[in-house]
C-alpha positions as CSV (number, residue, x, y, z in Angstrom):
1,M,-20.0,-14.3,-10.0
2,N,-17.4,-14.1,-7.4
3,P,-17.4,-10.5,-6.1
4,L,-13.7,-10.4,-6.2
5,L,-13.8,-11.0,-9.9
6,Q,-16.5,-8.5,-10.4
7,V,-14.3,-5.8,-8.9
8,R,-11.7,-6.6,-11.5
9,Q,-14.2,-6.1,-14.2
10,H,-14.7,-2.5,-12.9
11,G,-11.0,-1.8,-13.3
12,Q,-9.8,-2.2,-9.7
13,Q,-7.1,-4.6,-8.7
14,I,-7.5,-6.6,-5.5
15,W,-4.2,-7.3,-3.8
16,L,-3.6,-9.5,-0.7
17,D,-2.1,-7.8,2.4
18,N,-0.2,-10.8,3.5
19,L,2.6,-13.2,2.6
20,S,4.1,-16.3,4.3
21,R,5.6,-19.6,3.4
22,T,2.4,-21.2,4.6
23,L,0.4,-19.4,1.9
24,L,3.1,-20.3,-0.6
25,N,3.8,-23.9,0.3
26,D,0.2,-24.9,1.0
27,G,-1.0,-23.5,-2.3
28,Q,-3.4,-20.9,-0.8
29,L,-1.7,-18.0,-2.5
30,A,-1.9,-19.7,-5.9
31,R,-5.7,-20.3,-5.3
32,F,-6.2,-16.7,-4.4
33,V,-4.6,-15.7,-7.7
34,A,-6.4,-18.4,-9.8
35,D,-9.8,-18.3,-8.3
36,D,-10.2,-14.8,-6.8
37,G,-8.1,-12.8,-9.3
38,V,-5.7,-11.5,-6.6
39,A,-3.4,-9.3,-8.7
40,G,-0.7,-8.3,-6.2
41,I,0.7,-8.7,-2.7
42,T,1.7,-6.2,0.0
43,T,3.9,-6.9,3.0
44,N,5.2,-5.0,6.0
45,P,7.3,-5.8,9.1
46,A,4.2,-6.9,11.1
47,I,3.2,-9.4,8.4
48,F,6.7,-10.9,8.3
49,H,7.0,-11.1,12.1
50,K,3.8,-13.1,12.2
51,A,4.8,-15.3,9.4
52,I,8.2,-16.2,10.9
53,A,6.9,-16.4,14.5
54,D,4.0,-18.7,13.6
55,G,5.1,-20.5,10.5
56,R,6.5,-24.0,10.6
57,Y,8.4,-23.6,7.4
58,Y,11.0,-21.2,8.7
59,E,12.5,-23.1,11.6
60,N,15.2,-25.0,9.8
61,D,16.4,-22.1,7.6
62,L,16.4,-19.8,10.6
63,A,18.5,-22.3,12.7
64,A,21.0,-22.6,9.9
65,L,21.2,-18.8,9.4
66,K,21.9,-18.4,13.1
67,Q,25.1,-20.4,12.6
68,Q,26.3,-17.8,10.2
69,P,28.2,-14.6,11.4
70,I,25.7,-12.2,9.9
71,S,23.4,-9.6,11.4
72,A,19.9,-10.2,12.5
73,E,18.6,-8.0,9.7
74,A,20.6,-10.0,7.1
75,R,19.1,-13.2,8.5
76,Y,15.6,-11.7,8.2
77,E,16.2,-10.7,4.6
78,A,17.6,-14.1,3.8
79,L,14.4,-15.6,5.1
80,V,11.9,-13.3,3.4
81,I,13.5,-12.4,0.1
82,P,13.0,-16.0,-1.3
83,D,9.3,-15.7,-0.3
84,V,9.0,-12.4,-2.1
85,Q,10.8,-13.9,-5.2
86,R,8.4,-16.9,-5.2
87,A,5.4,-14.6,-5.0
88,C,6.8,-12.5,-7.8
89,D,7.2,-15.6,-9.9
90,L,3.7,-16.7,-9.1
91,L,2.4,-13.4,-10.4
92,S,4.8,-13.1,-13.3
93,P,2.3,-14.4,-15.9
94,L,-0.1,-11.6,-14.8
95,Y,2.7,-9.1,-14.9
96,R,3.6,-10.2,-18.4
97,D,0.1,-10.5,-19.8
98,S,-0.9,-7.0,-18.4
99,A,2.2,-5.4,-19.8
100,G,3.4,-4.5,-16.3
101,A,0.1,-3.0,-15.1
102,A,-0.5,-5.7,-12.5
103,G,1.2,-8.6,-10.7
104,Y,3.4,-6.8,-8.2
105,V,4.8,-7.8,-4.8
106,S,6.0,-5.1,-2.2
107,L,9.0,-5.4,0.0
108,E,9.5,-2.6,2.6
109,V,12.8,-1.0,3.5
110,S,13.6,-1.0,7.2
111,P,11.4,1.5,9.1
112,E,14.5,2.5,11.0
113,L,15.5,4.4,7.9
114,A,12.2,6.4,7.7
115,H,14.0,9.7,8.5
116,D,17.2,8.9,6.4
117,A,16.8,9.7,2.7
118,A,20.2,8.5,1.7
119,G,19.9,5.3,3.7
120,T,16.4,4.6,2.2
121,L,17.8,5.1,-1.3
122,A,20.7,2.7,-0.6
123,A,18.4,0.1,1.0
124,G,15.9,0.3,-1.9
125,L,18.6,-0.2,-4.5
126,R,20.1,-3.1,-2.5
127,L,16.7,-4.9,-2.0
128,K,15.8,-4.4,-5.7
129,A,19.1,-6.0,-6.7
130,A,18.7,-8.8,-4.1
131,A,15.2,-9.8,-5.2
132,D,16.0,-9.3,-8.9
133,R,12.4,-9.4,-10.1
134,P,10.9,-6.8,-12.5
135,N,7.5,-7.0,-10.6
136,L,8.9,-6.0,-7.3
137,L,7.8,-2.7,-5.6
138,I,10.1,-1.2,-3.0
139,K,8.0,0.1,-0.2
140,V,8.9,3.5,1.3
141,P,7.1,5.6,3.9
142,A,5.7,9.0,3.0
143,T,7.9,10.8,5.6
144,P,9.7,13.9,4.4
145,A,12.9,11.9,4.1
146,G,11.0,9.1,2.4
147,I,9.5,11.4,-0.1
148,D,13.0,12.6,-1.0
149,A,14.1,9.0,-1.4
150,I,11.0,8.2,-3.5
151,E,12.0,10.8,-6.0
152,Q,15.5,9.5,-6.2
153,L,14.4,5.8,-6.5
154,I,12.0,6.6,-9.3
155,G,14.7,8.6,-11.0
156,A,17.0,5.6,-10.7
157,G,14.4,3.3,-12.4
158,V,13.0,1.7,-9.2
159,S,9.3,1.0,-8.9
160,V,7.9,2.1,-5.6
161,N,4.9,1.5,-3.2
162,V,4.6,4.5,-1.0
163,T,3.2,3.6,2.4
164,L,1.9,5.3,5.6
165,M,-0.2,8.0,3.9
166,F,-3.0,9.4,5.9
167,S,-4.1,12.7,4.5
168,L,-4.6,14.7,1.3
169,A,-1.4,16.6,2.0
170,H,0.4,13.2,1.9
171,V,-1.3,12.3,-1.3
172,D,-0.2,15.6,-3.0
173,A,3.4,15.5,-1.7
174,V,3.8,11.9,-2.8
175,A,2.4,12.5,-6.3
176,Q,4.7,15.4,-6.8
177,A,7.7,13.3,-5.8
178,Y,6.6,10.6,-8.3
179,L,6.4,13.2,-11.1
180,R,9.8,14.7,-10.2
181,G,11.2,11.2,-10.2
182,L,9.8,10.4,-13.6
183,E,11.2,13.7,-15.0
184,R,14.6,12.8,-13.5
185,L,14.5,9.4,-15.2
186,R,13.4,10.8,-18.5
187,D,16.1,13.5,-18.5
188,A,18.7,10.8,-17.8
189,G,17.6,8.9,-20.8
190,G,15.7,6.2,-18.8
191,D,12.5,4.4,-19.8
192,V,9.6,5.9,-17.8
193,A,7.3,3.2,-19.2
194,R,9.0,0.6,-17.0
195,I,8.1,2.3,-13.8
196,M,5.1,1.3,-11.6
197,S,4.1,3.1,-8.4
198,V,1.2,3.0,-6.0
199,A,0.4,5.5,-3.3
200,S,-1.0,3.7,-0.3
201,L,-3.6,5.7,1.6
202,F,-4.4,4.1,5.0
203,L,-8.1,4.3,5.9
204,S,-9.4,2.5,9.0
205,R,-6.9,4.2,11.3
206,V,-8.2,7.6,10.1
207,D,-11.7,6.8,11.3
208,T,-10.4,5.4,14.5
209,L,-8.7,8.7,15.4
210,I,-11.3,11.1,14.0
211,D,-14.2,9.2,15.5
212,K,-12.5,9.5,18.9
213,Q,-12.3,13.3,18.5
214,L,-15.9,13.4,17.4
215,D,-17.0,11.4,20.4
216,E,-15.2,14.0,22.6
217,L,-17.1,16.8,20.9
218,G,-20.5,15.0,21.1
219,G,-23.8,16.5,19.9
220,A,-24.1,17.1,16.2
221,A,-20.5,16.0,15.7
222,L,-21.5,12.4,16.3
223,A,-23.3,12.2,13.0
224,L,-19.9,12.6,11.3
225,R,-18.4,9.4,12.7
226,G,-17.3,6.6,10.3
227,K,-17.2,8.8,7.2
228,T,-13.9,10.5,7.2
229,A,-11.7,7.8,5.7
230,V,-14.0,7.0,2.8
231,S,-14.4,10.7,2.2
232,T,-10.6,11.1,2.1
233,A,-10.3,8.3,-0.4
234,K,-12.9,9.8,-2.7
235,L,-11.3,13.2,-2.6
236,A,-7.9,11.7,-3.2
237,Y,-9.2,9.9,-6.2
238,L,-10.6,13.1,-7.5
239,R,-7.2,14.7,-7.3
240,Y,-5.7,11.6,-8.9
241,R,-8.0,12.0,-11.9
242,E,-7.3,15.7,-12.2
243,R,-3.5,15.2,-11.9
244,F,-2.9,12.1,-14.1
245,H,-5.6,12.6,-16.7
246,G,-4.9,16.3,-17.1
247,P,-2.4,18.4,-19.1
248,D,0.3,18.3,-16.5
249,F,0.9,14.6,-17.1
250,A,0.4,14.6,-20.8
251,A,4.0,14.8,-21.9
252,L,5.1,11.9,-19.6
253,R,2.0,9.8,-20.6
254,A,3.1,10.3,-24.2
255,L,6.4,8.6,-23.3
256,G,4.5,5.6,-21.8
257,A,4.6,6.7,-18.2
258,R,1.9,5.2,-15.9
259,P,-0.1,7.2,-13.4
260,Q,0.7,6.6,-9.8
261,L,-2.3,4.5,-8.8
262,M,-4.1,5.2,-5.5
263,L,-4.1,2.1,-3.3
264,W,-6.5,1.7,-0.4
265,A,-4.7,0.2,2.6
266,S,-5.6,-0.5,6.2
267,T,-8.9,-1.8,4.9
268,G,-9.8,-4.2,7.7
269,T,-12.6,-2.5,9.6
270,K,-11.6,-1.9,13.2
271,N,-15.0,-0.7,14.6
272,P,-17.3,-3.7,14.9
273,A,-20.3,-1.3,14.6
274,Y,-19.3,-0.6,11.0
275,S,-19.6,-2.9,7.9
276,D,-16.7,-5.3,7.4
277,L,-16.6,-3.9,3.8
278,L,-16.7,-0.2,4.7
279,Y,-13.4,0.4,3.0
280,V,-14.2,-1.8,0.0
281,E,-17.7,-1.4,-1.4
282,P,-17.8,2.4,-1.5
283,L,-14.3,2.6,-3.1
284,I,-14.5,0.6,-6.3
285,G,-13.2,2.5,-9.3
286,A,-10.9,2.2,-12.3
287,E,-7.2,2.6,-12.0
288,T,-7.1,1.8,-8.3
289,V,-5.9,-1.0,-6.0
290,N,-7.4,-2.3,-2.8
291,T,-5.1,-4.4,-0.6
292,L,-7.1,-6.7,1.7
293,P,-6.1,-8.7,4.7
294,D,-7.3,-12.3,4.6
295,A,-10.5,-11.7,6.6
296,T,-11.6,-8.8,4.4
297,L,-10.8,-10.8,1.3
298,D,-13.0,-13.6,2.6
299,A,-15.8,-11.1,3.5
300,L,-15.8,-9.6,0.0
301,R,-16.0,-13.1,-1.5
302,D,-18.8,-14.2,0.8
303,H,-21.2,-11.2,0.8
304,G,-19.7,-8.3,-1.1
305,K,-22.0,-6.1,-3.2
306,V,-20.1,-4.8,-6.1
307,A,-21.2,-1.8,-8.2
308,A,-19.3,0.2,-10.8
309,D,-17.7,3.5,-10.0
310,T,-18.8,3.8,-6.3
311,L,-15.6,5.7,-5.9
312,R,-16.8,8.6,-8.1
313,Q,-20.2,8.7,-6.3
314,G,-20.7,10.9,-3.2
315,I,-18.0,13.5,-4.0
316,E,-20.1,16.4,-2.8
317,E,-20.9,14.5,0.4
318,A,-17.2,13.9,0.9
319,A,-16.4,17.6,0.5
320,A,-19.2,18.4,3.0
321,Q,-17.7,15.9,5.5
322,Y,-14.4,17.8,5.3
323,A,-16.1,21.1,5.7
324,A,-18.0,19.9,8.7
325,L,-14.9,18.5,10.3
326,E,-13.2,21.8,9.8
327,H,-16.2,23.6,11.3
328,H,-15.7,21.5,14.4
329,G,-12.0,22.4,14.6
330,I,-10.6,19.1,13.4
331,D,-7.4,19.5,11.4
332,L,-7.1,16.5,9.1
333,N,-3.6,17.3,7.9
334,Q,-2.5,17.5,11.6
335,A,-4.3,14.2,12.2
336,G,-2.5,12.7,9.2
337,E,0.9,13.6,10.7
338,R,0.0,12.1,14.1
339,L,-1.2,8.9,12.4
340,Q,1.9,8.6,10.3
341,H,4.1,9.0,13.4
342,E,2.0,6.4,15.2
343,G,2.1,4.0,12.3
344,L,5.8,4.4,11.9
345,R,6.3,3.6,15.6
346,Q,4.2,0.4,15.2
347,F,6.3,-0.7,12.2
348,E,9.5,0.1,14.1
349,Q,8.2,-2.1,17.0
350,S,7.3,-4.9,14.7
351,F,10.7,-4.7,13.0
352,S,12.5,-4.7,16.3
353,A,10.5,-7.8,17.4
354,L,11.3,-9.4,14.0
355,L,15.0,-8.9,14.5
356,E,14.7,-10.4,18.0
357,L,13.4,-13.5,16.3
358,T,16.4,-13.7,14.0
359,A,19.1,-12.5,16.4
């Protein structure tokens, strides 16, 4: 069997970390959904910059938009929102048949708003209205201002993909914002059962940074390389299970609220010495999502080895990895803040380059 379909049998959704008109118009996205069971799509400014810069299907629309007296950001949105809508429509049968458990497409607010809670809230509400699809996720970074906005968006009935998470501290803060948002929505008389949220934990960048620090330490520390990101995911999933399958979530669950699913992001392996499926094969488990770039999707289909519940295996080893890193003086929460800052800067650069294309 196709390994991508085997993953789905174990309760994990595979999403595609890419979207473009080429994928839509050439039918490749439809094939991913039909043949590989792709159950969702994530996007970001870098993805859309590449799509518009390289894609032959944008030229005429962009030329026409440049004749209109609107901002570069408005032109960008006019280009990509129809793509997002088409992707939502392609996945709408899955969204319907799964009763809203799958079939989502993410659209990110401007990274320029990452430290502006009110601006993020306004942008999220505006993009939700503009796309007008029930299976849209508004993507918001896990900055302090973003976490404030996440609570407010959930409270307003908006489904959210939280991005740029790099540590267990981020995982905890985002989950608490989600719970507070659901309580807001419930207290306002809203339907918590209509909300979907995923918490996107970035993986490969964690190993890139921590491995560099381990290289500098040398000696026994070198044996810890390439294990931190997977350990973080396993410990995050343990917290997810305790939080959303425990008594604290029981009252909301009784009203139909969904757990905020852990989503593994940044899953393309950056170190060529590591397996190209390092962030896939050890992290298969129920009630999770793994969003894959095209190359990792192809690798999983070609030679992936799929086993049930690998995510719940090796928890003691993951805890030991954390203890060993702490022993060597590596602060993973501090590393998470650094990585979030760097990731946000990269998104800002991609967004700036994107707006240069549409100016």
